[in-house]
N, C-alpha and C positions, 0 to 999 in steps of 0.2 A: 160482460164480450167490452161494453163501453167503456168500464173502467180500466179494464187492461190495456184497451186501445188507448184512452187517455194517459194512463202512465207510459205507455212506450214514446208518447209525444215529450214527454217530460224528459224523459231517459234521453231520447236526441237532442233536445232542444239543449239538454245539460252537456251531454258531449260537444257539442258544436259551441258551447261558452267556453269551456275547457279549451278547445281548439282555438277558437280565437284570442284566448290570452296567453294562451303559449307561443302562439304565432306574434303576437304583439311583442311578448318577451324574446323572443330570438330575434325578433328584426331589430329591437332596442339594442340587444345587446351587439348583436353586428355592424347598428349604426354608431356604437359607442367605441367597438374599437376600430372601425374605420376614422373616427376621427382622431380619434386618440395617434393613431398611426401616422395620418396627415399631420397633427401637430407636433411629431417626433420627427418628420421629416423637415418640416420646416423650421424646429430649433436646430437638427442638426447643421441644416445648412446655414443659419444664422451663425454658428459658431466656431464652423470648419474653419476658415481662416484661424482662429485661436486653437483649435486642437493642432492645429498643423505646427503653427507656432510652437507647442507643448511636445509635440515629439521631435521637431529640429533642435529645441534649444537644451533637452536632456542633458546632452554633453556639454552644454556651454554656461549656462547660468547656475549660480549657486542656488537661487530662489526663483523657480516661476511667478512670473507675476498673473495676477486674477483679469478676467478680460474687460475692456473699458465699458460694454455695455451691461444694462442691468440683469441680473442673474433671476428669473423668477421660481416658483418652487417647481413646475413643471421641467425647466430648463436643468434645475437640480437634477432631478429625476434622471432625466437624459444625458446630463455629463457624468452622474456618476457613474451610470452604466458603462459607459467607455471607458472613464478611467479605472474602475476597478477589473475591466477585462485586460489593462493595460500592465495594472500591479500584480495581476494572477498570474502576468505570464515574464515579467521581470524580478530582479533582485537586486539585493545591496545597494548600493547609491541612489541609481533609478527608481525603485521603489519607493524610497527614502522619500525623496524629492516631491514624489506623486501623491504619497502621503501626506507630504505636508501642504501639498497644493490644495489636496481635499479639505483640510483643515481652515485654510484662508478662503477657501471658497465658501466656508459655511456649512458645510456639507455634514462635519459632524454634529452640530446646531441642530441641522434640520432632522437629521434621524434622530438625535435623543427625544425631538420632538414627537416625532410619528411612534417612534415604540412607547408610546405612552397613550395612543391610540386605544380606540374601544374595538376595530378591526383587527381580529386574529391575523389577517394576511399582512397587514400593514406592518403589525410588531413583527412578525418572523421576516418580514422584507427588509426594515429598519434593521434588525439584529443581524441579518445577513451581511449590510452594507459596513455597519458599526468592526466588526470583527474582521472583515476585509481592510478598512482603514487602521485597524488596530488602536481601536481610540480605546484608553485604559477608563476613560469617564463611565462608559457605559456598562463597566463591569456587575457595580449593584444591581441596575436596572436587569441585566442578561441572568443573572443568579436568581433574582424575582420571576422571571419569565421559566427560567428552569424549571424549579421549583412548583410551577404550575403546569407545565407539562411534561413532568416527570413518567408518563405512561407512553406518552405519543412516540412516533418517530422524530417531530418537531424538537424533541430532547437534545435529540444529536447533533441537527442544526446548530441548536443554541449553545449546547458542548462545543463546537467546532469555533464559533463567534469566541466563548469567553477564551480557547487556548490561543487565538490568534490575538485577541486583544490584550490578555494579561500581562503587566509588567512586573508580576512577582509569582514566585513558582508555587507558592501556597495556596493563590487561585486556581491552578491546572490540576494541583493535587485534590483540592476538594471537588472539582468539576468531576474529575475522574471517579473518586469515591461515590460520589452521590450516583453516577451511571452505572457504575459496574455491579451486575446482576446477575447472582450462580447461575440462575436459573436462564438466563437469554445467552451465554457464552458468546458473547460480545467483545471480548478482549483484543481481537484485532481491530475491528473496528476504532475502538478506544483508543489502541495505541496508533492508529493514521490519524486520528482526529489530533492526539497530543502531541504527533509530528507537526502541527501546524504553527505552533509555538516555538518561538526563535530562542526560548530562554532554556538555559541548562537546568534539568532535571534530574541530573543525577542524583543527589541527596534527597529527592524526593522519590523514585522508584527504588531508591535501598531502604526507604522507611517503608513502602507499601510491600516490600519482600516479607515482613513481619506479621501483614495484616492475614486475618485468621479466613478471608474472605478469598477462595480461590483464584477467581477472575482477577483480583488485584494481583497476586502474586504472578499470574501467568501475564498478565501486562506490564508488572515490573522487569521481567526477565524479556521479554520483547522489546520494550523501550530501552531499556539498558544495551542490547544489541546495537543500538545506534550511539548511543554515548557512554561507552567503555572507560573506564579508570582502572588504576594498578592495586586500587582498594577492594575490587569487586569481588575477587576472588573466593574470599572466606564468607561473604555472604551468599554467594551462590553454590559454592560445591555440596552442601549438603542435601539440594533440591535435586542430583542426581540420582539419590535412591528414594525421593517421593513416591510415593504409591499412585497417583495420579499422573498416569502415562502423558500427557500433555505439559506438567510441570516438568516432568523429569526430562522430554526431549528438548524442549526449552530452554531449560537448563544446560545440558549437553552441547547443544547448538551455541550457545552464547559462551560458552567456557571454551570452546576449541576454535571459533572463529576470532575470538576476542585476542588468541595468544595466552590466555592465562595457564593454560596448560602446559607441564612439560612434555619430553619425551617419553618418558615412565610412565606417564596419564594416561596419554592416547594407547601406548603398547596395554596399559591393562584394561583399557575402554574397549578392544577388541575382543577382550574375554570375557566383558559383563555377562549378567544375565539374563538380560534383555535383549533379543535379538535386535529388535528397532535402533537401538542406540548401537549394537557392534555393524550394522548396515550402516548408519549414518556416519560413522566413526570411517569407515571404509571407503563409501562415497566420497567424502570429505578428502581424503589423501590422494585418490585419484585425481578427482578436480583441482586440487593444489598443487599435483605433480610430486609429490614429497617421497623423492626416491627412497632416502632411508626406513621406511617403514615397509620396503618391496618383501622381506623376508615374513614380516607379519603377515601380510596378503596372502603371501604363498600358502601359508599355514591357514588363514581364513577360506580359503579356497576349500579346504575338508571339513569346514563348517559343517553342523549336523541340520542348520538351517537353509534350507534353499536359497531362499532369497539373499542371504547372507554371504554364502558360498558365491553364489552367482555377481554378487555386487564384488566382491573383492576380485573374482576373474577378471571383471570390466574395469576394475580400477587397476589392476596390475597392470592390463593391455594401454592403459594412459599415461605408464611412465617409460614410455619409449622401450628402445632395446632392450634394455636391463630388466622391464617388467613380463616383456613378451618372452625373452629365455626364459626368466622363472616359471612362468605358466607352462612352456611345452615342457620342462623338468616335470612338472607336477602330473603332466598326462602320461609322460614316458616312465617315468615311475611309479605311479599307478594303475598300469595298464591291467583291464580287466575288472575294474572298478568305477564306480559311478562316478567317482570325481575325475576320473580319467577323462569318461565321456563329457561330465561338462566342462571340462576346460580345453578339448578341442573343439566342441560346439562353439564355444566363446572366440576362440582363434579363430576359426573358419567367418564365423559371422563379421568380425572385425577385419578380416582380409576382403572380404568380399564389401562392404562398404569401403574401405581405404581406395578399392580398384574404380570407383566411381568418383573419387575424389582425386582427379588428376590435373587439376586447375593452374597448379603452380611447381616448378622443381621442387619446390621443399617438400609437397603431399606426395610427389611422382618417386622422389629418393626413399624416404620413408615407406612407401608401399613396396619398392623392392627389397629394400631392405629385410622387412617383414616377409615377403616372399621366398629370399635366399635362405631366410633361418627355418622358413616353415618347411621347406622341400629338404633341408641338411636333417631333421628330425624325423621328417615322417616320408620323405620321399615328393614326386612330382604328382598333382592333382590338376587335371584336366579342363576341371572347373573353374580353376583359379589361373587367369592370365595375366603374363608380366606387361606391365602398365607400356614399358620400354622394349 
């Protein structure tokens, strides 16, 4: 009994000691944060007139001057946070001037020292700033960090910095190749990261198209959609017939949106054996307002796949009076069949949607014209009220 009571005392004392230590640690963190906040405010106050000068002279001076007062390490942390925020919001000459100013302020060298720190947080923080400052000097250090953090989410932060800082396309390609893992399905993220680069990556994307890694092929197709050229067609066309659905759809999207396909190619795709491809092409025709494919859409309303058929009908309705009339014809010519019901349903849905979009004269005119055509084909409908 005495032994158990003694043990209980020791447990209580231990818990009290742990609580005391945790309290001291929490108070220490709060004190440090409060001190850093106060130092940050003091630093910003000391350099406010200089930051005002930078903002006011972005359009005036070719090279912004550095401050007259001494800039300590803590001040550099504060200033770089403000400058990077501006860099991310600006572009062109203004951004270039701020990047040059970061170099003149010694922020590049400051972060090149920090990137060698034993603290992982400091290394990642430095990597972020070096990327934002487009420092090509940091590339060797960034690749070294990348290969140490290949499995963690930190790898993508480092990859972004490499894309921003690289002055040679091969470095971006090496980074993308290193990060692309088939089991991760992360090519959308990698495409966004590559988009941070200001370099022309078309040659590298074409090289990645030949990779056995499907993620790199998907990445290349997505990347080329933002950097198209006339020689792209021959490299991409074969992927329209790929077994992988994402590769196939990305290839179709790239070819059609880049203008690489002829009218005959687009017509053939409306009869492609993949319903998703047919639906995508039909959607694109409607969104682009290409009236010349109205007859193909009219036939597409009869497609065996309901999604494709509805997409064709909806796209016809986006082609103005021509498309509306053709869809009405489908309804009348196929009376009593499911395709007629589908077409009429889409027509009525469009009229109801148009009836509430009467904010300007163009919408009102369009709605009244559609209503006139509808009544000409099907008679009056009490549920469809004339806008004017």
